[in-house]
SEDRENRO-69567 format. One record per residue (C-alpha): residue number from 1; x, y, z. Coordinates in steps of 0.001 Angstrom, whole numbers, plus 524288, in hexadecimal, padded with zeros to 5 digits. Layout:
<nodes>
+-----+-------+-------+-------+
! num !     x !     y !     z !
+-----+-------+-------+-------+
! NUM !     X !     Y !     Z !
...
+-----+-------+-------+-------+
</nodes>
This chain:
<nodes>
+-----+-------+-------+-------+
! num !     x !     y !     z !
+-----+-------+-------+-------+
!   1 ! DB9DB ! 9340A ! 5A89C !
!   2 ! DBD1A ! 93F44 ! 5B1C5 !
!   3 ! DBF8A ! 93B32 ! 5BFE9 !
!   4 ! DB5D4 ! 9409A ! 5C9CC !
!   5 ! DBC85 ! 94657 ! 5D5C6 !
!   6 ! DB49C ! 9427F ! 5E1C4 !
!   7 ! DB9EC ! 9466E ! 5EF13 !
!   8 ! DB545 ! 94558 ! 5FD0E !
!   9 ! DB34B ! 95378 ! 60113 !
!  10 ! DAB76 ! 95A75 ! 60B59 !
!  11 ! DA498 ! 96749 ! 6087C !
!  12 ! DB000 ! 96F94 ! 60D15 !
!  13 ! DB98E ! 96838 ! 60465 !
!  14 ! DB02D ! 968E4 ! 5F8DC !
!  15 ! DAF52 ! 977AB ! 5FA37 !
!  16 ! DBE25 ! 978E3 ! 5FB18 !
!  17 ! DBF7A ! 97066 ! 5EEFF !
!  18 ! DB604 ! 97922 ! 5E796 !
!  19 ! DBD8F ! 98559 ! 5EB7B !
!  20 ! DCA0B ! 97F12 ! 5E684 !
!  21 ! DC3A9 ! 97AA4 ! 5D9D7 !
!  22 ! DBE54 ! 98864 ! 5D798 !
!  23 ! DCC67 ! 98D55 ! 5D829 !
!  24 ! DC98B ! 9971D ! 5E2F2 !
!  25 ! DD5FE ! 99F26 ! 5E410 !
!  26 ! DD425 ! 9A557 ! 5F17F !
!  27 ! DCE89 ! 99EA1 ! 5FD8D !
!  28 ! DCC99 ! 9A6C0 ! 609D8 !
!  29 ! DC766 ! 99F4F ! 61576 !
!  30 ! DC4B1 ! 99E6C ! 623D8 !
!  31 ! DC1BA ! 990DE ! 6297F !
!  32 ! DB528 ! 98E2F ! 630CC !
!  33 ! DAEA3 ! 98162 ! 63498 !
!  34 ! DA981 ! 97A22 ! 62CC1 !
!  35 ! DAFDC ! 9810A ! 62124 !
!  36 ! DBDEE ! 97FD5 ! 62617 !
!  37 ! DC198 ! 97374 ! 61E62 !
!  38 ! DBDAA ! 97A66 ! 611D0 !
!  39 ! DC737 ! 985AF ! 61338 !
!  40 ! DD198 ! 97CBA ! 6191E !
!  41 ! DD0CE ! 97465 ! 60CD0 !
!  42 ! DD21A ! 98082 ! 60447 !
!  43 ! DDDEB ! 984AE ! 60C43 !
!  44 ! DE444 ! 97773 ! 609EF !
!  45 ! DE123 ! 97819 ! 5FB6C !
!  46 ! DE782 ! 98579 ! 5FA6B !
!  47 ! DF34F ! 9812D ! 6026B !
!  48 ! DF600 ! 97505 ! 5FA44 !
!  49 ! DF321 ! 97B8A ! 5ED3E !
!  50 ! DE742 ! 97308 ! 5EAAF !
!  51 ! DDF99 ! 97FB5 ! 5E97F !
!  52 ! DE5FB ! 98B32 ! 5E2AA !
!  53 ! DE126 ! 995C7 ! 5EBCB !
!  54 ! DE56F ! 99F89 ! 5F60C !
!  55 ! DE035 ! 99B7B ! 60358 !
!  56 ! DDEB2 ! 9A5BB ! 60E03 !
!  57 ! DDA1B ! 9A2E5 ! 61BE3 !
!  58 ! DD2DE ! 9AEF8 ! 620A1 !
!  59 ! DCFE9 ! 9B413 ! 62E40 !
!  60 ! DC12A ! 9B2DE ! 62C7C !
!  61 ! DB66F ! 9AF2C ! 622FD !
!  62 ! DB382 ! 9BDA0 ! 620ED !
!  63 ! DC16B ! 9BF54 ! 61C25 !
!  64 ! DC0EC ! 9B2EC ! 613F2 !
!  65 ! DB549 ! 9B71D ! 60BB0 !
!  66 ! DBAD9 ! 9C4E8 ! 60AA9 !
!  67 ! DC7B7 ! 9BF44 ! 605AB !
!  68 ! DC04F ! 9B722 ! 5FBA4 !
!  69 ! DB8C5 ! 9C2D1 ! 5F692 !
!  70 ! DC527 ! 9CAD5 ! 5F512 !
!  71 ! DCC2F ! 9BF98 ! 5EE78 !
!  72 ! DC142 ! 9BC93 ! 5E4FD !
!  73 ! DC012 ! 9CAEA ! 5E160 !
!  74 ! DCDF9 ! 9C9E8 ! 5DC20 !
!  75 ! DC952 ! 9BFC6 ! 5D241 !
!  76 ! DCBD2 ! 9B26F ! 5D88E !
!  77 ! DC2B9 ! 9A84A ! 5DE76 !
!  78 ! DC2FB ! 9A8CF ! 5ED42 !
!  79 ! DBC81 ! 9A029 ! 5F742 !
!  80 ! DB9BF ! 99DA7 ! 60584 !
!  81 ! DB0B3 ! 9954B ! 60DC9 !
!  82 ! DA9D7 ! 99702 ! 61ABB !
!  83 ! D9F33 ! 992B2 ! 6241F !
!  84 ! D95C8 ! 997CC ! 62E6F !
!  85 ! D9B0F ! 9A349 ! 63647 !
!  86 ! DA5E7 ! 9A4AC ! 62C33 !
!  87 ! D9B9A ! 9A761 ! 621DB !
!  88 ! D94EB ! 9B0B0 ! 62B43 !
!  89 ! DA1C3 ! 9B80C ! 62CFB !
!  90 ! DA270 ! 9B962 ! 61E21 !
!  91 ! D94EF ! 9BF9D ! 61DAB !
!  92 ! D997A ! 9CD90 ! 61B7B !
!  93 ! DA22F ! 9C993 ! 61026 !
!  94 ! D98FF ! 9BFD4 ! 609AC !
!  95 ! D912F ! 9CB52 ! 6048B !
!  96 ! D9D94 ! 9D163 ! 5FEF9 !
!  97 ! DA045 ! 9C53F ! 5F6D1 !
!  98 ! D923D ! 9C4E2 ! 5F214 !
!  99 ! D90CF ! 9D377 ! 5EFA9 !
! 100 ! D9DC6 ! 9D47D ! 5E885 !
! 101 ! D99A8 ! 9C89B ! 5E07C !
! 102 ! DA5C0 ! 9C0BD ! 5E438 !
! 103 ! DA28B ! 9B28D ! 5E07D !
! 104 ! DA926 ! 9AB70 ! 5EBBA !
! 105 ! DA543 ! 99D45 ! 5EE40 !
! 106 ! DA593 ! 999B3 ! 5FCBD !
! 107 ! DA269 ! 98CA1 ! 6030F !
! 108 ! D9B3A ! 98E6C ! 60FF0 !
! 109 ! D9A77 ! 9833B ! 619B0 !
! 110 ! D8D77 ! 98507 ! 62094 !
! 111 ! D8E32 ! 98603 ! 62F56 !
! 112 ! D84DF ! 98BB7 ! 63963 !
! 113 ! D86A3 ! 99999 ! 63E19 !
! 114 ! D87D8 ! 99D1D ! 64C70 !
! 115 ! D8216 ! 99D7E ! 65686 !
! 116 ! D8215 ! 992D8 ! 65BD7 !
! 117 ! D8F7C ! 98FB1 ! 65678 !
! 118 ! D8FD7 ! 98479 ! 64CD6 !
! 119 ! D9999 ! 97E1C ! 643A7 !
! 120 ! D8F1C ! 97686 ! 63C62 !
! 121 ! D8683 ! 97851 ! 63094 !
! 122 ! D7AC8 ! 98073 ! 62DC8 !
! 123 ! D77F5 ! 98A93 ! 62344 !
! 124 ! D76A9 ! 996EF ! 62B56 !
! 125 ! D841B ! 99BDC ! 62749 !
! 126 ! D814A ! 99C57 ! 618AB !
! 127 ! D72F1 ! 99FED ! 61A80 !
! 128 ! D7777 ! 9ABEB ! 621FB !
! 129 ! D7ECD ! 9AFFC ! 6159C !
! 130 ! D7470 ! 9AC2C ! 60BB5 !
! 131 ! D71B3 ! 9BA23 ! 60758 !
! 132 ! D7FAA ! 9BF3A ! 60667 !
! 133 ! D8015 ! 9BD7B ! 5F79C !
! 134 ! D86BD ! 9B03A ! 5F6E0 !
! 135 ! D818D ! 9A4BE ! 5EF1E !
! 136 ! D7FA9 ! 9992D ! 5F860 !
! 137 ! D808D ! 98AD9 ! 5F46A !
! 138 ! D7E39 ! 97FBE ! 5FE36 !
! 139 ! D8504 ! 97295 ! 5FC2F !
! 140 ! D7F81 ! 96577 ! 6006E !
! 141 ! D8C6F ! 95E16 ! 60029 !
! 142 ! D9AF2 ! 95F1E ! 5FCFA !
! 143 ! D98EC ! 95CBF ! 5EE6D !
! 144 ! D8F74 ! 96816 ! 5EDEA !
! 145 ! D9934 ! 970A8 ! 5F52F !
! 146 ! DA36B ! 96E94 ! 5EA9A !
! 147 ! D99CC ! 96FC1 ! 5DF55 !
! 148 ! D92D4 ! 97BCD ! 5E499 !
! 149 ! D9FE1 ! 98277 ! 5E703 !
! 150 ! DA405 ! 9802F ! 5D8E6 !
! 151 ! D96C5 ! 984B1 ! 5D3EB !
! 152 ! D977B ! 9909D ! 5DCD1 !
! 153 ! DA3F1 ! 995F5 ! 5D6B8 !
! 154 ! D9E1B ! 9960D ! 5C926 !
! 155 ! D9118 ! 99B8D ! 5CDF1 !
! 156 ! D96EF ! 9A61D ! 5D6B5 !
! 157 ! DA06E ! 9AAD1 ! 5CC46 !
! 158 ! D9647 ! 9AB29 ! 5C174 !
! 159 ! D95AB ! 9B939 ! 5BC9A !
! 160 ! D86CC ! 9B91D ! 5BE0A !
! 161 ! D87BA ! 9B52A ! 5CC68 !
! 162 ! D942C ! 9B9F2 ! 5D33C !
! 163 ! D8FCC ! 9B615 ! 5E0D5 !
! 164 ! D9751 ! 9AEF7 ! 5EB90 !
! 165 ! D92FA ! 9A13C ! 5EF4F !
! 166 ! D9255 ! 999AB ! 5FC16 !
! 167 ! D9296 ! 98AE5 ! 5FA9B !
! 168 ! D8CE9 ! 98624 ! 60775 !
! 169 ! D8F13 ! 978BC ! 60D84 !
! 170 ! D8A04 ! 97374 ! 61A66 !
! 171 ! D9482 ! 9735D ! 624CE !
! 172 ! D995E ! 965A2 ! 62825 !
! 173 ! D8DF7 ! 95F17 ! 620F7 !
! 174 ! D9478 ! 962D1 ! 61409 !
! 175 ! DA120 ! 969C6 ! 61790 !
! 176 ! DA6C4 ! 95E02 ! 61ED6 !
! 177 ! D9FA0 ! 952C9 ! 61830 !
! 178 ! DA86F ! 94AB1 ! 60F3A !
! 179 ! DA1A6 ! 9472A ! 6028D !
! 180 ! DA5CC ! 942C8 ! 5F4EB !
! 181 ! DA71D ! 94EDD ! 5EC56 !
! 182 ! DA963 ! 94F3C ! 5DDB0 !
! 183 ! DB40B ! 95954 ! 5DB54 !
! 184 ! DB53A ! 95EFD ! 5CD8F !
! 185 ! DC2D8 ! 960A1 ! 5C812 !
! 186 ! DC94D ! 96DE1 ! 5C724 !
! 187 ! DC7FF ! 96EEF ! 5B86C !
! 188 ! DB949 ! 96D0B ! 5B932 !
! 189 ! DB7F5 ! 97792 ! 5C394 !
! 190 ! DC0B0 ! 98105 ! 5BC29 !
! 191 ! DB7E0 ! 97F5A ! 5B057 !
! 192 ! DAB81 ! 980FB ! 5B862 !
! 193 ! DAF1E ! 98C9A ! 5C0F1 !
! 194 ! DB986 ! 99357 ! 5B8DD !
! 195 ! DC295 ! 99E3D ! 5BD2A !
! 196 ! DBDBE ! 9A8C8 ! 5C64D !
! 197 ! DBA5C ! 9B4E3 ! 5BE66 !
! 198 ! DB553 ! 9C0B0 ! 5C614 !
! 199 ! DA91A ! 9C60E ! 5BF7F !
! 200 ! DA68D ! 9D0ED ! 5C91F !
! 201 ! DAEE0 ! 9DA20 ! 5D148 !
! 202 ! DBCDC ! 9D636 ! 5D438 !
! 203 ! DC8F5 ! 9DCF5 ! 5D94C !
! 204 ! DD105 ! 9E2FA ! 5CE5F !
! 205 ! DDC49 ! 9EC69 ! 5D0AA !
! 206 ! DDA72 ! 9F1D2 ! 5C308 !
! 207 ! DCC3E ! 9F51C ! 5C59C !
! 208 ! DCA79 ! 9F853 ! 5D40D !
! 209 ! DBCCC ! 9FA3E ! 5D9AA !
! 210 ! DB54A ! 9F894 ! 5E65F !
! 211 ! DAFE9 ! 9EB49 ! 5E9F2 !
! 212 ! DA527 ! 9EA3A ! 5F42F !
! 213 ! DA46A ! 9F8F8 ! 5F54A !
! 214 ! D99F3 ! A0063 ! 5FCCC !
! 215 ! D8D84 ! 9FFDC ! 5F4A0 !
! 216 ! D82D4 ! A0A56 ! 5F5B7 !
! 217 ! D743A ! A074A ! 5F645 !
! 218 ! D731F ! A0B3D ! 5E7EF !
! 219 ! D7A62 ! 9FECA ! 5E3CD !
! 220 ! D7991 ! 9F508 ! 5EEFD !
! 221 ! D6C6E ! 9EEF1 ! 5EB6D !
! 222 ! D708C ! 9ED16 ! 5DD52 !
! 223 ! D7CF7 ! 9E5FC ! 5E14C !
! 224 ! D74F6 ! 9DCDC ! 5E9F2 !
! 225 ! D6BE0 ! 9DACC ! 5DE61 !
! 226 ! D7795 ! 9D6D6 ! 5D61E !
! 227 ! D7A94 ! 9CC32 ! 5E011 !
! 228 ! D6C6F ! 9C7B6 ! 5DFB2 !
! 229 ! D6D69 ! 9C67B ! 5D0EF !
! 230 ! D799B ! 9BE32 ! 5D2CC !
! 231 ! D719C ! 9B4BA ! 5DB11 !
! 232 ! D66A9 ! 9B4AE ! 5D10D !
! 233 ! D7049 ! 9B133 ! 5C63B !
! 234 ! D7714 ! 9A746 ! 5CF07 !
! 235 ! D6B2B ! 99E55 ! 5CE9C !
! 236 ! D6C8F ! 99CC7 ! 5BFE7 !
! 237 ! D7B66 ! 99C01 ! 5C05F !
! 238 ! D7AF8 ! 99152 ! 5CAC6 !
! 239 ! D7288 ! 9892E ! 5C1B9 !
! 240 ! D7B7F ! 98B63 ! 5B619 !
! 241 ! D87DD ! 98846 ! 5BDB0 !
! 242 ! D8193 ! 97C41 ! 5C3DA !
! 243 ! D7E25 ! 97730 ! 5B63E !
! 244 ! D8C53 ! 978DA ! 5B202 !
! 245 ! D90D1 ! 971E2 ! 5BE5F !
! 246 ! D87AA ! 96681 ! 5BBDB !
! 247 ! D8CB1 ! 9653B ! 5ADF0 !
! 248 ! D9AF6 ! 965C6 ! 5B21B !
! 249 ! D9ADC ! 95E7C ! 5BF15 !
! 250 ! D8E30 ! 956BD ! 5BEFE !
! 251 ! D8885 ! 95C12 ! 5CBB5 !
! 252 ! D7BFE ! 963F3 ! 5CBD7 !
! 253 ! D7946 ! 97025 ! 5D3EF !
! 254 ! D6F8D ! 97B2F ! 5D43B !
! 255 ! D6916 ! 984C7 ! 5DD69 !
! 256 ! D6256 ! 97965 ! 5E418 !
! 257 ! D6107 ! 96AA0 ! 5E396 !
! 258 ! D538D ! 9644E ! 5E379 !
! 259 ! D52F0 ! 95624 ! 5E800 !
! 260 ! D46AD ! 94DD5 ! 5E629 !
! 261 ! D3E1C ! 959EB ! 5E597 !
! 262 ! D3598 ! 95558 ! 5DA32 !
! 263 ! D27A4 ! 953DA ! 5DF58 !
! 264 ! D2C8F ! 95535 ! 5ED59 !
! 265 ! D2265 ! 9575E ! 5F7E2 !
! 266 ! D2C7A ! 95CF3 ! 6015A !
! 267 ! D3951 ! 963D8 ! 5FE62 !
! 268 ! D449C ! 966DC ! 6078B !
! 269 ! D4D33 ! 9729C ! 60430 !
! 270 ! D5AE3 ! 972D4 ! 609E7 !
! 271 ! D6908 ! 97766 ! 608C7 !
! 272 ! D7620 ! 97081 ! 609CD !
! 273 ! D7A17 ! 96359 ! 60F47 !
! 274 ! D6CDF ! 9600C ! 61540 !
! 275 ! D6802 ! 95D53 ! 60764 !
! 276 ! D6EBF ! 9500F ! 6075C !
! 277 ! D678F ! 94B5F ! 61373 !
! 278 ! D5AA3 ! 950A9 ! 60E75 !
! 279 ! D5C56 ! 949BA ! 60156 !
! 280 ! D5ECA ! 93CFE ! 608A0 !
! 281 ! D521B ! 93E62 ! 61041 !
! 282 ! D4ABA ! 94240 ! 603F2 !
! 283 ! D4FDA ! 93628 ! 5FCEC !
! 284 ! D4A40 ! 92D8D ! 607AE !
! 285 ! D3D58 ! 934CA ! 6080D !
! 286 ! D3B52 ! 934D0 ! 5F955 !
! 287 ! D3EAA ! 92646 ! 5F8C7 !
! 288 ! D3369 ! 92476 ! 60251 !
! 289 ! D2A3D ! 92BD9 ! 5F945 !
! 290 ! D2AA7 ! 93989 ! 5FF2D !
! 291 ! D2C56 ! 94561 ! 5F642 !
! 292 ! D370F ! 94DB8 ! 5FC31 !
! 293 ! D415D ! 9560E ! 5F574 !
! 294 ! D4D1A ! 95E43 ! 5F91A !
! 295 ! D51DB ! 96B44 ! 5F3DE !
! 296 ! D5FEB ! 96E62 ! 5F727 !
! 297 ! D6294 ! 97CC8 ! 5F526 !
! 298 ! D706E ! 97E3B ! 5EFF5 !
! 299 ! D7045 ! 98CC8 ! 5ECF9 !
! 300 ! D6ABF ! 9945A ! 5F876 !
! 301 ! D6F3D ! 9A0FE ! 5F217 !
! 302 ! D6A5A ! 9A2FE ! 5E7D5 !
! 303 ! D5E85 ! 99BAB ! 5ECF6 !
! 304 ! D57BF ! 99321 ! 5E2A9 !
! 305 ! D4A25 ! 998F2 ! 5E484 !
! 306 ! D453C ! 995FF ! 5D6D9 !
! 307 ! D49D6 ! 987D6 ! 5D66D !
! 308 ! D4536 ! 984EF ! 5E427 !
! 309 ! D381F ! 98B70 ! 5E196 !
! 310 ! D35AD ! 98231 ! 5D635 !
! 311 ! D395A ! 9764F ! 5DE72 !
! 312 ! D3075 ! 97A50 ! 5E9A2 !
! 313 ! D24CE ! 97DA8 ! 5E113 !
! 314 ! D2062 ! 96F94 ! 5DF47 !
! 315 ! D11E7 ! 96CDC ! 5E1F1 !
! 316 ! D1634 ! 9602E ! 5E88B !
! 317 ! D1DC7 ! 96759 ! 5F317 !
! 318 ! D1792 ! 966ED ! 600A2 !
! 319 ! D22AD ! 96C37 ! 608FC !
! 320 ! D305C ! 971EA ! 608EA !
! 321 ! D3AA8 ! 97066 ! 61384 !
! 322 ! D460D ! 979EA ! 613A4 !
! 323 ! D51A8 ! 97668 ! 61C33 !
! 324 ! D59DC ! 9819E ! 6215F !
! 325 ! D66E7 ! 97ED0 ! 627CB !
! 326 ! D6624 ! 98CB3 ! 62CD9 !
! 327 ! D5D60 ! 99159 ! 637E2 !
! 328 ! D57E0 ! 99D92 ! 63180 !
! 329 ! D5674 ! 9A366 ! 63F13 !
! 330 ! D4B26 ! 9ACD6 ! 64056 !
! 331 ! D4610 ! 9A9E2 ! 632AD !
! 332 ! D39A3 ! 9A2AA ! 62F46 !
! 333 ! D41B7 ! 998DC ! 6277B !
! 334 ! D500F ! 9961C ! 62492 !
! 335 ! D57B0 ! 99BE2 ! 6191C !
! 336 ! D5594 ! 990A8 ! 60F89 !
! 337 ! D4728 ! 98F8D ! 612DD !
! 338 ! D4588 ! 99E34 ! 610F7 !
! 339 ! D4A0E ! 99CBA ! 602DD !
! 340 ! D41A4 ! 990B2 ! 6008C !
! 341 ! D3561 ! 99741 ! 605CD !
! 342 ! D37E1 ! 9A2BF ! 5FCB2 !
! 343 ! D3889 ! 998F8 ! 5F17B !
! 344 ! D2C6C ! 990A4 ! 5F3B0 !
! 345 ! D215A ! 994FF ! 5EAC2 !
! 346 ! D1603 ! 98E1B ! 5F179 !
! 347 ! D136D ! 99358 ! 5FF1D !
! 348 ! D0BA3 ! 98722 ! 60231 !
! 349 ! D17F2 ! 97EB1 ! 602D3 !
! 350 ! D1CA1 ! 97E2E ! 610F3 !
! 351 ! D2B19 ! 98134 ! 6126B !
! 352 ! D30B5 ! 97C03 ! 61F32 !
! 353 ! D3DEF ! 98130 ! 62369 !
! 354 ! D4666 ! 977AF ! 62B14 !
! 355 ! D51FD ! 97D0A ! 6329C !
! 356 ! D5BC8 ! 97258 ! 635DC !
! 357 ! D69FF ! 96E45 ! 63531 !
! 358 ! D6EDC ! 97A41 ! 63C88 !
! 359 ! D7C72 ! 97A89 ! 64286 !
! 360 ! D8061 ! 96DA4 ! 63C45 !
! 361 ! D748F ! 96586 ! 6404C !
! 362 ! D72C6 ! 95A99 ! 6366B !
! 363 ! D670A ! 95ADD ! 62D5D !
! 364 ! D64CE ! 94C38 ! 62E35 !
! 365 ! D5B59 ! 94346 ! 62737 !
! 366 ! D531B ! 943F8 ! 6338C !
! 367 ! D5296 ! 952C4 ! 632A8 !
! 368 ! D4E6C ! 95208 ! 62463 !
! 369 ! D43D2 ! 94813 ! 627A7 !
! 370 ! D3ED2 ! 9511F ! 6326A !
! 371 ! D3E9A ! 95C4D ! 628A2 !
! 372 ! D366B ! 9543C ! 61F32 !
! 373 ! D2CDF ! 95065 ! 629EC !
! 374 ! D2B9B ! 95E5D ! 62EB6 !
! 375 ! D29BF ! 9638C ! 620E8 !
! 376 ! D1EDB ! 959CB ! 61DF8 !
! 377 ! D171A ! 95D44 ! 62A25 !
! 378 ! D1943 ! 96BDC ! 628D5 !
! 379 ! D0CC4 ! 96E04 ! 6211F !
! 380 ! D0BD5 ! 97B51 ! 61A98 !
! 381 ! D13AD ! 982D0 ! 624B9 !
! 382 ! D20F2 ! 98858 ! 6212C !
! 383 ! D29E4 ! 98930 ! 62CF5 !
! 384 ! D379E ! 987FC ! 63287 !
! 385 ! D3B30 ! 97B81 ! 639DA !
! 386 ! D47A7 ! 978FC ! 6419E !
! 387 ! D46F3 ! 96A96 ! 63E5C !
! 388 ! D52DF ! 96580 ! 645B6 !
! 389 ! D5248 ! 96DFF ! 651F0 !
! 390 ! D52B7 ! 96660 ! 65EBE !
! 391 ! D46B2 ! 965FC ! 6677A !
! 392 ! D4E15 ! 96C09 ! 672CD !
! 393 ! D53B4 ! 97709 ! 66A80 !
! 394 ! D5089 ! 981B4 ! 6744A !
! 395 ! D57CE ! 97A71 ! 67EF9 !
! 396 ! D64D3 ! 97A27 ! 67791 !
! 397 ! D6E36 ! 98385 ! 67E70 !
! 398 ! D62F6 ! 9878D ! 68748 !
! 399 ! D646A ! 99256 ! 69147 !
! 400 ! D6A36 ! 989B0 ! 69BC8 !
! 401 ! D74CA ! 98493 ! 69290 !
! 402 ! D79BC ! 991A8 ! 68DA8 !
! 403 ! D877D ! 99588 ! 69149 !
+-----+-------+-------+-------+
</nodes>
């Protein structure tokens, strides 16, 4: 019987392990809290020879992603990682990777954007980049970080997809939380991912041509449409690759995960690490006879509209709660709720958007219980609720306290 390798890893270490297992040959990085341990681990792996890669510490995140694009265009896998304002600094170049169809896989440790300044988790950083042409996966725990990274390489590099992928993990809640993680051996990963073979443009001295050249209006829309078709095909490819992963490694993934949703009267839709706490509350509630389910969205881009629409079309459903760990400032609802509302077929089902967990605030069992209570008494009105905001919110840093 083959020995199962189980290690205590946090999310950062799991992502570094996946990058090593994928035989990434070039790592370009810039450290930023709470991602720093990830790139530090990769640096150590490169220094000791544990990972056979060239490690380059760049002067900024903008430079790091640029270095990765240039490296991967030469025909090797390249990688980096980032968080928060580091991801924001990459913004200009994220579109280059997507538009040039460079299938980079990048772990992103979710952290709030400024201002006010924060080192702690929410999803505003990746939500701000949701339409830059990158696939986005959200991991609940360290095991999912490793698995989704491995899946992402095969999905991104599929010749019907050719899109870069962000694998997102909640800062500190996942990135620094030690958990038992099953680590596949190198032979298994080599068989699953295979060698990196460029299917699209790549730098070739024998056949020089422009990459990312100025594109006139006569062609620009069509090139965007090509990217859209990549996302459309990605939905099917994700399912196919997930089936292969289940067969080879025994762990199941998809665009989303439905938990106790059969005949549910109320369903909570969420992203990331909060799913574990919500499942715990749902277990207690269903044991007491209540009919409550959870949908954890794994793939935010491409968004699983068709699958979610089927789940939320039950005649038993009386209400939907959507939890956004992003404020969605100025919008009627947050980014996740916006997608859910576009998916629901029956307008009569109230969809309540709950904004919570911003800037590292814990989404506790108490918060989830408050969400359930608020959803049940919401009636037919769809609205946005800041469920964990303090009563004296307008007095925080009030005029007299400003410096």
